[in-house]
N, C-alpha and C positions, 0 to 999 in steps of 0.2 A: 503494500500500499504505500502510496506517495504521501509524504508528510507536507501538507500544504498549510501555509500560515494564513490566518484570517486576514482579509483585505480591509485596510482602513484608509480613509482620506483625511488629510490634514489641510484645512483651508484657512488662509488668513490674508489680511492686508499686509503690506510691507511695513517696515519700521518696527515700532514697539510690539505690535501684534505678532509679527514674524519672530521677533526675539523671544517672546514668550513660548511660542510653538517649539522653537529650537531647544528650549530648556527641557523639553520632554523627549529629547533625542534618545536617551537611554531606554525609555519606554517604547516609543514608536518603532525603533529599529528591531524589536522583537516580532514585528508584524510585516506583512507584505503592504508597505505603505506607499502612498503617493502624496507628495507635498504640492499644494497648489497656492501660489502667491502671485502678486502683480509683477509684471515685467518692468524692471527699472535697472539703471546702471549698477546699483548696489546689490540687486538680487541675482543677476545673470551668473556670477561665479558659483552660486549655489549648485548649479548643474554639475560641477565637478565633484561634489561631495554627497549629494542627495538625489534620490529619485523625484524630480520636480517637473511640473508643468507650469507655464506661466499664462496668466489671463491679463487682459487690458487693465491698466491702472486708471483710476477715475481722474478726471481733470484736477489740476492743482487747486488747492483751497478747499474749504468746506461748503461751497455753494451747491445748491441743488438745481442748477440750470440743465438745459437740454443735454449737454455733454455727459453729465452724471448719469442721466436716465438711459442714454445711449450705451454707455459702457455697462450698465447693469443688464440691458437687453443682450448686448453682444456676449457678456459672460454667462448669461442663461443658456445660450446655445452652446457655448464652450463647455458648460457643466454637463449638459446632456451628453455630448461626445465623450467626456471624461467618464461619466457613469456607465456608458455602454462599453467602454474599453476596459476599465479598471474593475468595475462591478464591486464596489466596497459594501461592507456590511454596516460600517459606522462611519460617520463624519464627526471629526473632533475639530473645533474651531475656537480661536480666541477673537474672532470678529475681524474686521468690522463690516463695512458695506460689501466687500468682496465676497464675504460668506453668505450674504442674503440669498442670491439665486441658488447657490448649492444646497443650502438648508431647506429652502421651500421646495425645490424640485426633488431633492433627496427624500424628504419626508413623504411626498406624493408617490414615490417609488418604493416606500417601505423601509428605507434606510434609517437607522437610529441616528439621532442628532444629539451631540454633546456640546454645549456652548460653555466656554470658560470666559467669564466676564473679565475684561481687561484689569490688570493690576492697578491701572491708573484710576479706576473707578473706586473711590473710597466712600463717597457719600452722594453720588448723583447717578442717575440712570443714563443709559446710552440708547440713542434712537435705533440703531441696528439690533441691539439686544432686546429692545422692547418688541420688535416685530417677531423675533424667533422665540422669545421666552414662552408664549402659549403652546408652541409646537414641540419644543425641545424635550427629549426623553430625560435628559439630565441637564440642569443649569447650575453650573458651579460658579461661586463667587470667592474672591480671594481676601475679602475683608469681612469680619463678622457684622459690621454695620450695615453691610449691603443686604443682609437677610431681612432687614426692616423694609427694604424697598422691593425686593423680589422674594415674596413670602414662601414660595415652594422651592427656593434655591437650596443648594447644599454648600456649606462651608467646610473645606478641608485644609485651609491655610493657603499660603501662596506657593506658586511654582518656582519661585526664586530661592 
């Protein structure tokens, strides 16, 4: 019998969200993983060390103009292609906007969703997390104070 590892998908925006996912390296390397993050000059070297696919980054800044929604739409189609090729059982994400299409489509496909709220969220909610919170199979927070804002969340400490 062939020993096959469970397939997982790690999805995150670049920057701090990516740094948090990479803190889980010891854990995710035990699985048949695929890391999905935004394509940027700082993320391209990851392909030398990790099994990684890149998606389109959102336009610079925190605006919600047309470019933001177009990148979400494009990444939705990319997520479907990734699901069909990798066929993960679980999505683990630290957010943010990049994870939204993956979590929504993944949930529709019966894939478990684990959202790890950003370490930077100490006492305020996150827009992307608010969208996924109702559908997440597990919603983890890294600060005990966040349990007051996300009642059904799980606090296990920080990943740092």
